[in-house]
N, C-alpha and C positions, 0 to 999 in steps of 0.2 A: 619327807625327810628334811627338807630345808625349813619347813615351818617350825620345827622344834628349835633349830639353831637360831632362827630369826627371833622367836619368842624369848628365848633365854637371853640373847644379846639385848633385846629391847628392855627387858626387866632389869638387866644389869646397868644399862645406861640411866634408866629412871632412878634406880637406887643410888647411883653415883651422884646424880643431880640433887636428889633429896639430901644426901649426906653433905654435899657442899653447901646447900642452902641452910641446913641445920647448923653447920659449923659457923657460917657467917652470921647467923642469928644468935649464936651462943646458946642454942637449945640443948637440953639434956639428951635429946635423941641423936645427937651428932655421933657419939661413940658407937652405939649399937648399929647405926646406919653405915658407918665406915666399916665395921666388922662384917656386916651383911654384904656390903659392896665387894669386899675382898673375897668372901665366899662365893658370891655370884660370878665374879670374874673367873675364879677357878672353875666353876661349873660351866661357864660359857666357853672357856678354852676346852674343857672336856667334851662338851657337846660338839664343837667344831671338829675336834679330832675324831670323835665317834662317827660323824657323818663322813669325814674323809676316809677313814679306815674302812667303813662299811662299803663305800663306793669302790675302793681299791679291791677289796675282797670279791665283790660282785663281779667286777670287770675281770679279775683273774680267773674266777670259776667259770664264767660264761663266755670268756674269750671274745670280747666285743671287737669286731672288725668294722671300722667305719667306712673304709674305701672298698668298693666292690671288686676292684682288680688288685686286691692286696696280695702280699706275699703269702700270708697264711692260707688264703683261699686257693691260691695257685698250688701250694704244697698239698693241700687236701685233695685237689683235683688230680694231681700227679700220683698220690698214694692210691686213690681210687682206681686210676688207670692201671697201675701196677698190679693191684689185687685182681682186677678183671682179667688181665693177661695171665696171671698165675692160675686163676680158676680155669680159664679156657685151656691152658697147657695141661693142667691136671686132668680135665675131662678127656682131652686127646690121648693122654697116656693110658687112662682106664679103658678107653675104646680099643686101643691097640692091644692091650693085655687081656681082653676078654676071651680070646681063643677063636673068635669068628674070623675067617679069612678065606683065602682062595681054596676052592675045591669042596667047601662045605655048603651043601644046598639047603639044608634045613637043620633044625635043632635036633639033637640026639634024643 
């Protein structure tokens, strides 16, 4: 991902240097090189923004947590614990409601 950004920035700097040298030398290539340098600068800015936005979206979708004892992990652990307790309570309720109880020795 960074390779594209570095490549575009390097090409932009080379074009800017060539445009400067052409301008100093009075060459006819100076104007086209200045135009291409402006376009390259816009593209380099776009490439940097693209990399930044892509990383932000990836982090948002995948929920990167860098610290092992983070708040997010603790919240997930707490939610898991609550779900487990709810499931065990549900199982206990279904066991009670089955009809098996005192005085019944076998299934009807």
